N, C-alpha and C positions, 0 to 999 in steps of 0.2 A: 504494500500500500504506500503510495507516494505521499509524503508530507513535506510541506515547505515552510520556511520562515520568510516572511515579507519584511525585509529590513527597513528600519525607520529611515525615511529619506525626506528631503524637503523639496522634491521636484513636483509633487502632487499636492494640491490643497486637500484639506481634511475630507471633503465630500468625495473628491475623485479617488483619494486613497482608500476610503471605505468601499466605494463602488468597485474599484479595481481588485481589492482583496476578495470581495464577494465573488466576482467573476472568476478569479484565479482559483478560489475554492471549488467552484463548479467545474472548472477545467480539470482539476486534479481528480475529482470524483469521477468525471466522465472517462478520463484516461485509465484510471484504476479499473473501472467496469469494462471498458472496451478492450483493454489489453489483458484483463484478468490478472492484475498484479496483486499478489497475496503477501509477499515479503515486504517489510517496511524499508523504504528508502527515503533518505532525507536530503533536502537541498535548500539553498538560499536563493532568493530573487531580490534584485535591487533595481530601482528605476533611477537612472542617472541622466546627466545632461550631455550634450554633444562634446563639450570640452573634455570631460572625464572619459567619455567613450573613445575619443581620439587618442588620448594618452594610453589607455589600455590596449587599443588596437595596435598602436605603434610598439608598445613594450612587449606584448605577448605574441603578435602575429607579424611584426615588422611591416605593417601596412600603415602608411602615414595619412590616413583619412578616417573619418568617423564611420560608423556603421549603425544599423538599427538594433542589432542584438549580438551578444557574445555569450557563448556557453562554454563552461570549463568543467570537464569531467574529472572527478577526483581520481579515478582509476588511471587516467592519463598522466597523473603526476608521478614523480619518482619517489616521493616519501610513502611510508606505509600508513595509509589511512584506513579506518575501519570500512569494511566492505559495504556497509549500508549507507555510507555517505556518497551520494551521487555527484554533487558538484554545486556550481553556482551559475546563475543566469543574470545577465545585466541587460536591461532594455533602455534604449535611448529615448527618453520622453519627447525630446524636441523632434526627432525624426519620426517617431510614432504619430505625433500631432500632424506633421507635414504629410505623411502618408495617408492618414485618415482624411484630411482635407482633400488631397488629390483624388482619393478613391470614393469620396462622398460617403464616408463611414464615420461612426462616432469614435472618439478617442478610446472609449472602453472596448469597442470592437477591435480596434487595431492593437491595443495592448494585449487583449486575449489572443489574437492571432499570433503575435510575436511570442507570447508566453508558451503557447502550444508548440511553436517551432523550437523554442529553446528546450522545453521538456523532452521533445522527441529526440533532439540531439543528445541530451543526457542519457536517454534510453538506447543509445547506439544507432539511431536512425541518421542517415546522412544523404547528401545529394551530390556525390562526387562523380557519378556517371548517370546515364539516362535511366537505367533500371532502378537504382537507389533513389534517384530524384522522383520518379513516378510513384514508387512505393511510399516515400515520405510525404509528398505533397497530396497524394490521394487520401491518405489518412488524416493529414492536417486539414484538408478541405472538408472531409466528412465530420470531423470534430467541431470545426467552427460553425458549420451549417446546423449541427445539432443544438448548438448553444444560442444561435440567433435566428 
């Protein structure tokens, strides 16, 4: 069973923070049910700004531009972490807002979409080739449609 900690941040106002946490809770429940996840896995999620995301993307991926989401799997790290710690997800609030506006969606929808994407990455889904891309995005689209 997936469980997450929504880190206290200052990118969202209190109303959007509570609405975002509520939809993230729904996402996790849906993923647990859809993928039949029984074992407990823990992860953190944080909403950050473009400046912080740029710094992280440059430091950890050697890409000197911002991005909408970063996921870090603990099992990919070299230290010995407990096996139930999945990792961390960082979502760029500013890019999520821009994407929501461009796609005529709500900010909550876009945050949920990015959150789903990040959780799937933590669960070893990826989009490095056409086959894995199709598998990941088919599931991602199914999940988001179920929520909205």
